[in-house]
C-alpha positions, 0 to 999 in steps of 0.5 A: 231869497231872490236875486236881481242882476242889473246895474246897481247904485248904492251909497257908502258911509262917506256919501260916495256912490258905489256903482256896479255896472253888472251887479247882483242884489240878493234879498230875503228875510232876516231873523224877524221875517223882514225882507232885507238886502242879504248881499250886494256887489259885483255879479261875478264875485257874488254869483257862485255863493248864490248859485241856488237862488233864482236870479232875475236878469234885467239887462239895461236896467238900473237898480237904485234905492227907493227914494225918500221924500222928507216933506209932503202933504198927502191932502194937497194931492189935488192942490198941485198947480193952483196959481197964487201970488205967494204962500199965504194967499195960496193957503187961504184960497186953495189949501185950507178950503180943500183940507176941510173936506178931510173930516170925511174918512171916506174922502180922505181914503180916496185921496190917500189912495191916489197919493200912495199910487203916485208915490209908487209910480214915481219910485218913492218908497218912504215919506214924511207926510202931513195929514190935516187937522182931522184925526180921520185923515191920519187913520185913512192914510195909515190904514192904506199905508199899512195894507201896502207894507209901506214905511211911512210917517205922518201926523195930524196937523195942529192949528188952533189959531189964525186958521179958518173954520173947517181946519182950525182945531181946539187946543186941548182936544188936538193934543188928546187926539195927537196922543191917541194917534201916537199910541195907535199908529207909532211903530205899528209895522213900518209906520211912524208918527210925527207931531205936526204943528202946521207952522208957528203962526197957526198954533197958540202958545198952549198948543206948542207947549203941549206939543213939546210935552208930547215930544218929551213923553214920546222921544222916538216919535218924529216932529215936523213943521215949516219954518222960514219959508216966506218973508211975510210968514217970518214977519208974522211969526216974529210979531206973534212970538216976540220973545223968541230970537228967531222964527226957528227959535220959537220951536226950540223954545217949546221943546220941539227941536231934537233928533227926528225933527224935520223942518221944511224949507229953512230958507231965510236963516242966519248962522245962529239958526244953522248952528241951532239946527246942528246943535239940536240934531234937527234936519231941513227938508229942502223943497226946491220946486215948491220954493220956486213955484211960490216965489219963497226963496232959495235954500242956502246950500253954502251956509248949510254945508259951511255950518253943517246940519242935516238936510235932504230933499222933499217934493212938498206936494202940493206947493211942490209941482211934481211927485217925481224925484228927478224933477226935485233933484233937477230943481235943487241943482238950479237952486245950488247954482243960482240961488246963493248969496255967495258964489253958487254951489255946484251939486254933483249928481251923486250928491243930489241922488244921495240927498233924495235917498240915503241922505234923506234917510239919515235926516230922518234917523233911518240911516241903514234902514231905508234909502240905501242898498247896503246889506241889512237895509230894508228891501225897498228899491226901484228898477229904472229903465232908461229905454222907456224914454228914447232921448234918455236912452241915447244919453245913457248909452253915451255916458262916459262916467257915473256922474254923466249917467246919473245926471242924464236921469236927473235932467231927462227922467220922470215917472216913465223911467220907473219900471217897478217900485219894490216894497219889501221885495214885492 
């Protein structure tokens, strides 16, 4: 076992933040040999019980749960910052041409290395990631994630329709490849697999039907896709699937909405869509920097809270503009205040931080596993040093409450604050 003494942030079951100004985090192996949190609390109360354990003292630092990114595209690492008038032109002009290169395993591995380095540099320890339509892109990502001991979930993109050469797959082969990848990678060490239709307009009915059959056959895998991001995309989806009540309902009609299904964006919803999310247990991956960058719209926090369905924060790199959870949380704050059809929702700093840690883990069905520092959680955490940024250091020193402290990080922080990212206590 090893212990760390510093300020510590974690979350209670009711979503409230628990903060120890002088805390102790004790990590060590559980019965399976997995590195987990063995104890956490005030240093003064815990220290006598762990007198024989090596303690690393980290004055001025904040230990917090590793961040969880609910939606991100690893192949789009090099697409960040590509200008376009909207989502569909951005896909055609940048994303699809770049993703066609991922048929080459070596190329995919090179990008995946940079991607995983960026996640670590920014304190992200768990992510739900898209690969491309090429099985090689999944293998390259999973091999590297496994070597690093990461808890990652990813999937081969399904897109047999309305897609250009180089990324368009074949219906039957795409489903055969998906099942083979599930058997190869799902629940291997800390890895998970996600059945991944790119979005409904990129898939034939046969491909969506096959994806739903795989979801029924493998009920503990994840499902991920996009929905209701852009009004042109919605219009297109409704033309292609007129029998479905809404864009979201397309996925439900093909058996793709349940627990462990995560849909990115979920912007242009009505209350029936929100009720469908709640009834099926599906979760929304809120991607504010991407939505602002592409001009897609604003996630309706008021509607989500009123109807009550699961959601958490996501970077959506490369439509999203940063790997940094601090940038994502700040963008979500703007969206909550300004992007509502009704009076704005002022998201508290504690809630924003919860959405990117324990809340995102809850949306993934990994509550109590990652995204928190309660006893028994896997020992993925970040050590934050506000002294790395002079202005943030001054602001933190004057914080009169926990909300002021956390908001200082959200507004001023970036990757420079992340002194160490600990994966399974390493």
